[in-house]
Every structure is written in C-alpha cells, then in structure tokens.
N, C-alpha and C positions, 0 to 999 in steps of 0.2 A: 496278414503277416503271421508267419509260423511262430509259435511259442516254443521256448526251450523245454526239453523233456524234464519232468519232475524227477528228482533224484530220490529213489526209494532205498532205504536200508533194510535188507532182509537179514534178520538175525535168527540164528537157530543153534541147535545142540543143547547146551545147558547142563548145569550141575544137578541132574535129575535122573531118576530111574527110567525116564522115558526119552533119554538122550537119543537112542537109535531111531525111535519112531519120529522124533523131531526132524531128523535128517531126511527121512523119506517124505515127510510132509513138505519140507522146504523145497525139495526137488519139484513137487507138483506146483507149488505156488510160483516158483521161478518160471516154470513152463508157461503158466497162465499169464504172468507179467511180461513175458517175451513173445507172446503170440498175437497175431493180427495187429489191429491198431495200437495195442499196448506197446509194441516194439518201438513205436514213435513217441508214445506218450511218456514212457518211463525209461530212466537210466537206472538200472538196478545195481547196487553195490552190496556184496554179500559179506557177512561177518559171522564167524564161527566162535561159539563159546564151548570150550572143552569141558570134560567131566569135572575138572577142578575149578571151573568158573572163570578161567582166563579167556580173554577176548583175543581173537586172531583176525588178521586182515584178509583182504580179498584173495590173495594167492592161496592161502591155506584153505579158506572157505570153499573156493571153487574146486580145489582138489578133493575135499571131503564130499562135496555134492556129486562130483563125477563118479567117485567110487561108491557112493551110497552107504558108506560104513564109517563109524566113528574113527577119529584119528587116534593112533597109539603113540605113546611117548616118543618112540623113535621117528615118527613121522613129522614131528614138530621141530622147526629149525632151532629154536632156543627157548628155554622155559624159565620163567621166574622161579625163585626159590619157594615162594608161597602162592597158593591158589587164591581164587576170588578176584573180584574186579579191581584192577590196578590202574585204570585209565583206558581211554578209547584208543584203538589202533588207528593207523593212518587212514584218512578218508572219512571217518565216522562223523566228524564235526561238519562236514558238508552235506550230510543227509537232511532232506527236507521233510520226509515222512518216514517213520519207522514202521516196519511190518514184522512184528515179532511172531515167530513160528516156534514157540517154546511150550512144551507140555509139562505139567507137574510143577513141583516146588521150584523157586528161584526164576520163574518165568511166567507162570500162569496165576500166581498168587498175589499180585500187586507190587512185587519188589521191582521188577524192571519197569513197570508202568510208573512207579514213583520216580525212577531215574529219568524217564522221558519227560515226566511232568515238571521236574526240577529244571530240565533243559529248556522247557518251553517249546518242545518240538512235537507236532502232531504224531499220533500213532494209531495203528489199527487195533480195534478191540475195546474191551471195557477199561474203565479207569481203575484207580487204586481200590476203591471201595467195592465195586462190582467184582473185580478179580479176586480180592481177598475173600469176600463172602461166598463166591461161587466155588472157590477152591476148598474151603474148610467145611466139611460136611456137617459139623455141629452148628456152626454159624448159619450155614445155608438152610438147614432144617428149621432153625429157630425163625429165620426170616420168612420161610414158607408158611410156618405155623401162624405167625403174626398176621400174614395176609389171608389166612383162612383157606389155604390150598390143601387138598387131601393128600395124605401120605400114609404109607404102611406104618404100623406101630413100631417104635424104635426106642432105644435107651442110649444115652451118652455116658461115657465114663472116661477116667484117666488111667494111664498105664501104671500110675502109682498104686492103684487099687489091687494090682496083681502081686504086690510084695507078699511073699509067702512066709515071712517071719511070724505073722499072726495068721495061722491057718483058718481060724474062725472067721476072720474078715473075708478071706478068699472064698470060703464055703458059702458065706452069706451072699456074696456077690453072684456066684454061680447060681445059687438057689433063686435069687431075685430075677436073673435073666431067664431062667427056665420057667418061673411062675408067670412072668409078664409077657414073654415072647414065645416060649415053647420051641419045639424043633419041627422042621429045620429052621435055622436062622443064619444070618450072614454077618460076619465080623469084618469090619473095615477100619483101616486107619483113616483119620479125618482128612488128612492132607496128602493124599496120593490119587493118581488117576490111572486110567487104562487097566483097572482091576488089579493093580500091583498091591500085594499085601492083603488081599481079600480072600476069605475062605468061607466054605459052607460047613456049618456044624450040624450034626445029626444026633449027637449025644454029648454027655458031659466031657468025655475025654477029648473029642474033636473041638468042643467049644473052648476048653482051656488051651489047647494047642493053637487054635485060631486067634485067641486073644494074645498069646505070646508072639505069634507071627506078626500081627498088626502092630504090637507094641515095639517091634524092632524098626518099624518105619515111622512111627509117630507116637507122641505121648497122649494124644487125644484120639479116642476110639468111639466108634458107633456100632451098635448091634441092632439089626433089623429083623423083624419077623419075615420068614419066607412065605411067599404066597404063590399059588398056582396061577400064573398069568402069562400073557404074551408081552413081548418087549417091543414097544413102539418108540419112534424117535421123530422129532420135528426140528427143522433148522430155522433159525431166526436171523434176519438181516436188517440192519439199520440203513434206511435209505434217505435220511435227512434229519436235520436238527440235532439236539443234544440227546443224552440218554433218556430212554422212555418215549422219545418222539420218533415217528416214522418207522416203527418196527413192523416188519412183515414176516409172516410165517409161511413156510413151504408146505408142500404136500407131506403126508406122513409116510414113514418107512417102517418096516418090521424086520427085526433080526431073528433069524431062525437057525437053530443049531441042535445037534444031537446030544451034546454033553449035558451034565446035570445043571450047569449054569454057564454063563458067558464069561469065562475066565480069560486071563491074558493070552494063554496059548490058543484058545479057541478064537479069540478076537483077531489075532495077527498071523495065524497060520492059514495058508491056502487050503481051501477045501473043507475046513472044519465048521464053517458057518456060511450063510448066504443071506442076502437081503432081498426083500420083496418091496418094490416101489411102483406104484403107491400101495400102501398097506391095505389088505382086503378087510376093511372095516366099513361100517355104515357111515353115511354122510354125517349123521348126528354125532357119532363118536369122533369122527375126524374134526368136526367143528369144535367140539368140546376140548379136544386135545390142543388144537391150534390156539384157541383162546387162552387155555391154561399155560401154554408155552410163553405167550406174550406176558401174561400175568406173572409168571415165574421170573422173567427178565426184569420186570419192573419191581418185583419184591426185593431183588438183590442189587438193583441199580446197574444192571448189565446193559451194555450197548455195543454197537459194531457188529458183532457176530456171536452166536451161541447155538449150542445144540441142547435140546431139552429132551430128557428120556422119561418114559412112562411105563407103568405096569397096567395092563388091561385084563381084568378078570371077566371072561365071557359069561360065566355062570350067573353072575348077578349084575352084569354091565357096570362093574366098578372100574374107575379110572384113577390111579394113584400117581402122583408126581414122584419120580425117582430122584433125579438130580439134574443140575444144569452144568454144562461144560462151556466156559467162556473162551477157550481157545481150542476148539475141536480139531481132530486130526484131518489132514489133507492127503493121506496116503491113497493108494489105488483101491483100498478096501474101506475107506472112510465114508461114512454116511453123509457128512455135511455137504461136500461138493456134489455128491450123487443126488441128494434131495433137491438141490437147487437146479441141477441139470434137468431133472424130471419136472421141475416147476417152470421151465422155460428160460433158465439163466445158465448158459454154459460157463465153463471155468474162466475163460478170459474176461467175460463180462462180470462174473462174480468178483474176481480179485480187483477189477477196475472199480466196482462199486465200493468194495471194502476200503480201497485207498481214498476214494472220494469222501467216504463217511468219516475218515480219520480226523478231519478238521473240527468235528463237533466238540471233542474234548478240549482242544486248544481254545476254541471260542468260549467255552464255558469257563475255563480258567481265567481268560482275560476279563470276562464280565465280573468275576469275583475279585479281580484286582490283585491276583497273585502272580501274574506274569506280565512282562512288558508288552 
C-alpha cells in the first residue's frame, strides 16, 4: 500500500548577508527533492524569509525561487510594520520535516534550530549546540583546541578593544597581533560566513582597516596567521543515529584560484576559481583529512551535514583544520553536493538521505524528555 508523501518545509532567504546565496542554494535543493523517486516521496512547501526576518508563504517563496533574486519591498504583497519572526505563514504547521537552507546569522547559528526544537519537528542539519559552535569562530576554535585538533596560530578579541579613546591600548593590541601572528594575517568576524567581512592584512595600516571592517559585522573577532597552503575541503553526511553516529566523509576536493585569497567575490563569481575533485593529494593525506573532518564534527556536536575546510602545507606535510560549516552552500559552484556526487551520491539521493537523517534530532529530544 502506497504511503503518503512526507511534507518537507524548505525555508530559505533570511536576515543575513548571505541572503542571495541562500536563494541559489534553495533552488538546487528543491530540484533534488523534486527529481526521480523524490517526486513521489516528498511534497515540498517553500517558505521565504526576507531580509528583515519576516516569513512569507508558498506563493511568495516560489516567485523568489523562480527569479533567483531576493524580493524587494515592492514585490511583497503586504508588510508588517516590524521585522523579525511574527508567526508562521499559512501551511507551515503542516510541515513534517524542515529543511533549512539558510546561511549565516539567524539561520545557521542555532536560532532557527531552536525554533524547530521547541516545535518538536524534525529538521535537517545540526542541532542548537552544533550550529552555534560551528557558526562562532571563537567558540569553534576553542572546541577544536580542546579536542586536540591542529589549527594555525590565532588570537581572539573583541571589537571593544578598538576604541581609540585610549590610543595606548590600541597600539598595544596591534603590537600584540604583530608579535604573535605577524604578516600576512587574516582578520575575521566570528559570526559570518562566505568570507563576508574577512580581509587579508599585510601591514599595520591594513590590519587596523581589517579590524574595523570585521567589527562592523560582529563584536567578536578572530585574527589568524597567514600560511602558504593549499585549500582542501571534505563533506560529511550523517547516515544514521544521533549526532556523532553514522557520520561519513566524502572524497576530498581542492579550491584553486589566482587571487591572493579566497574572498567573497572569488568564491561566487564565475571563472575566478575552480575546483579539483578528487584533490590531487596522497592517500595518506586524504585519510588524515577525512578522519579529521569527522573529529571536527564530533568536537562541536555537528550532525546531518557539514563541510570541513583545511589548509595543507606541502613543504612540511602539515594539515591544519580551518573551519566547519554546518549548513554549506548548495549553489552550482558549491563544494558540498559536488563532493558527494564524486563520492557516488548524486543530488537526489543526497537530499533524500538528508531528510531521512533529520529524525535523529527529534529522537534525541524525546529520549531527553523535552518533547512529547
């Protein structure tokens, strides 16, 4: 006897600097959920979150997806006076499994995961803790350090330290960064993705400029020593159980580009970068990276899906963990689906597995007695 299709809620957009990228990712996910056997397995309802954080129903969401561009104020039928979440639009309470395709703050940082957890509805991806740790670079690096995972030298700081009323304090900060990290170094806001707000500093002037840029995006900052290295990536997928169980690692990929570093423009502009899959590294390096990718997920309690990035120094065979992304992109240029395709899991099968794995968080919550 045929079973009724599972109702999947695809939510995308978001009050984040990565709003436009989220729309492109959602188009890919929707194509996967609508392809082959998935067309019979799932009934997909789409929900759009605008840049002010307001939720919109299926009609608006489908229009945004068809255009592939963010909605402008004139495109929306009516708008509440205030932004932010004000309740679910029509159809949302019938969703059986949520598939968030939200990058950056307010979607990848545990906030929407907390909402779904309170609802008692399964969702794709990491839970509140894994999402929050994976999003905040200061917390993420602390978790990696506690797990004994190798990282490039770094320092954490607050934007409050940039107050120039006391120039002696600022001078001391810059001197400390120069002494402990040197040049080049990379300045990053702790809670942004897709290279937003990140800059490369080569002297004191560009260091101060980079710190001010990062501080416009977040009050928590990270500065890392620049290393001469190749950039490798590995995709992780949960195929069963709760977080930390049933995690599998894909083949490795390598990002190659001609720019000084892999900034936002290079990442999302056609022709400025390209991927090599599988990455041309030895089997020993590949196995080290794949094992480290799984260890990184367990260190932050990530589950469902993740992309783990590495720096590989060929000169001394050094492998450093760069970061984890618990809601990686699904655009046409995104590594995550390409890595699994190369590992023998095409897009329709990948998103099917992601929906199947979504029940792990709900099961864990029920065991802990916090959901009916």
